[in-house]
PLY file of the C-alpha trace (Angstrom):
ply
format ascii 1.0
element vertex 34
property float x
property float y
property float z
element edge 33
property int vertex1
property int vertex2
end_header
-7.45 4.73 -62.80
-6.17 1.86 -64.95
-5.18 4.21 -67.77
-3.23 6.50 -65.44
-1.43 3.47 -64.01
-0.59 2.21 -67.50
0.72 5.63 -68.58
2.89 5.88 -65.46
4.25 2.40 -66.10
5.01 3.25 -69.69
6.84 6.46 -68.76
8.80 4.66 -66.04
9.62 1.79 -68.41
10.83 4.10 -71.16
13.04 6.09 -68.79
14.47 2.82 -67.50
15.13 1.66 -71.07
16.89 4.94 -71.93
19.12 4.72 -68.83
19.85 1.08 -69.70
20.88 2.06 -73.23
23.13 4.85 -71.91
24.81 2.33 -69.54
25.36 -0.13 -72.44
26.86 2.57 -74.64
29.11 3.78 -71.82
30.39 0.27 -71.04
31.02 -0.59 -74.70
32.88 2.73 -75.26
35.06 1.96 -72.21
35.82 -1.50 -73.62
36.89 -0.14 -77.05
39.28 2.35 -75.33
41.02 -0.42 -73.35
0 1
1 2
2 3
3 4
4 5
5 6
6 7
7 8
8 9
9 10
10 11
11 12
12 13
13 14
14 15
15 16
16 17
17 18
18 19
19 20
20 21
21 22
22 23
23 24
24 25
25 26
26 27
27 28
28 29
29 30
30 31
31 32
32 33
């Protein structure tokens, strides 16, 4: 039970981290174009 919860949390956290990085890259690329 605890292990499954931890794995789900890790997967959710990594996907959140990836989307956060994509957002940062997108914003910084928009700033350099302006």
